[in-house]
N, C-alpha and C positions, 0 to 999 in steps of 0.2 A: 248684499248684492243680489242674491237669489230672490229675495223678497221684493226688491225694487223692480227686477225684471218681470216678475209675475204681476206685480201691481200695475206696471206700465201696460202689459198685455191686456189685463182686465179692463183698464181704462179705454184702450183702443177698441176693444170688443164692445164695450158699453156704448161708445160714441157711434160705432158703425151699426150697432143694434138699434140705437135710437133713431138714426136716419132712415133705417129700413123698417121701422115699426109700422108705418102705414102700409107698406107693401106686404108685410108679414100676414096681415089679415087676409089678404087675397091669396096667399100661397098656402101650400100645404105645410102645416106646423111641424109635423113629424120630420119631413125632409130637411127643414131648416134646423131643427134641433140636432139631427144627425150630422149635418154639415158643421154646425158650431162645435159639437162634441169632437168631431174629427180635427177641426182647427185647434181646439184646446189640447187634444192629445199630441198633435204635431208640435204645438208650442211648448208643451211640457217636455217632449223628447228633446227639442232644441235647447230648452232651458237646462235640462239635465246634462246635455253635451257641453254646454257653456260652463256649467258648474265644474264638470270634470276637467275641462281645459284650464280653468282658473286654478283648481287645486293642483294640477300638474305644474303649472307655472309657479305657484307658491312654493311647491317642493323644490323646484329647480332654483328659485331665488333663495330659499333657505339654505340649500347646499352651497350655492355660490357665496352667500354671506358667511357661512361657516368656514369655507376654505379661505376666504379673504381674512377673516378674523384670526384663523390659525396661522396664516402666513404672517400677519401683522405681529402675532405673539412670538413666532419662531425667529423672524429676522433679527430682532434685537439680541436674542440669545446667541444666534450664529455670529453676529458681529462682536458680541462680548467674548465668545470663545476664541475668535480669531485675534482679538486684541490681547487676550490673556496668553495665547500661544506666542504672539509676537513679543510680549513682555518676557515670557519665560525664555524664549530664544535669546533675547538680549541679556538676560540675567545669566544664562548658561555660557555665553561666549567667553567671559573672563575665566570661568572655571576650566573650560576646554583649553584656552590659551595657557593657563597656569599648568595644567597637566602636561600639555605638549612641551612647555618650557622645562618641566621637571624630567620628562622622559627623554628629551633630545640629548642631554648630556649622558644619560645612561646608555642610550643606543650608540652614541659616538664613542664612549668609553669601551663598550662591548666590541665595537668594530675595531677600535685601536688595539685591543687585546687579542682578538681573533685573527687579524690580518697577519701578524708575524707568524702565528701558528700555521695558517694556511700556506704562507710563503715557504715556511720551513718544510712542511709536508710535500709541497710541490717540488722543492729543491731536492728532497730525498727520493721522491718517486721518479723524477725525470731521469736520473742516471740509471735507475733500475730498469725503466722502460727501454732506454737506449741499449743497455747491456743485454736485455732479453731479446731485443730485435737483432742485435749483432750476433747472438748465439743461434737464433732461429733461422736467420737468413742462409747460412751455409747448409743447415739441415734441409731446408726447403729446396735449395738448389741441388743438393745431393739426391734427395728424393726424386726430384724431377728428372735428373740425369739417369737414375736407375729405372724409373718407370717408363721413360720415353722409349728405350729399345724394346721393353716388354710389350708396350702398346703397339709398336710398329710390327713386331713379330706376330702378335696375336692377329693384327689386321691382315698380315700377309698370309697367315694360315686360314683365316676365315674367308678371304676373298674368293678362292676357288670354290669353296663350299657354297657361298651365296650365288656365285655365277651358275653352278650346277643346279641349285634350287630354282633359280630364275628360269633356266632352260626347261626344267621339268614342268613348272607351272605353265609355261608357254605351250608345251606339248599337250598338257591336259586341256587347256583352253581351246587349242586347235582341234583336238579330237572331239570335245564337247560340241563345238560349232558344227563339226562334220556330222554329228549324230542328229542335230536339230533339222527339222524339215525346212526346206527353203521357203522364203516368204515372198 
């Protein structure tokens, strides 16, 4: 592609050069050569730019093709793994049902044996709990009966003291306010 672009440019230059051959004699040859050299340099730079863009496009296309090929190779593998997983799941279902069928009688048997034991323990603990509550109830009431007068007596003795302290703090506040300058 690079060669064909250069060849096309050379042909265009040759044709334009041939049509201007007559006027070239009349003009300054050096200025025409410089102009043609500049045109060739510009065309060479443009050609180089085009080549780089084509290469970049080819790299992008190669990467895209690689991704598509990889995807095409992986998709069947993924589908195969999914199919195998489904098959395995279908194969395991009877085993799980069989294990569940074997364990269910064992758990039912265990529950049947344990239930009478738990009922028996509960039957034995229930009277103990009721007996304990019956014994503790009078003690709690007796304790409350003995503590109530003590608490009332303590409160009666402390009340005058708290009243006296309250009056004392009020006097201190009043005296402190009196010492402060008026605002």
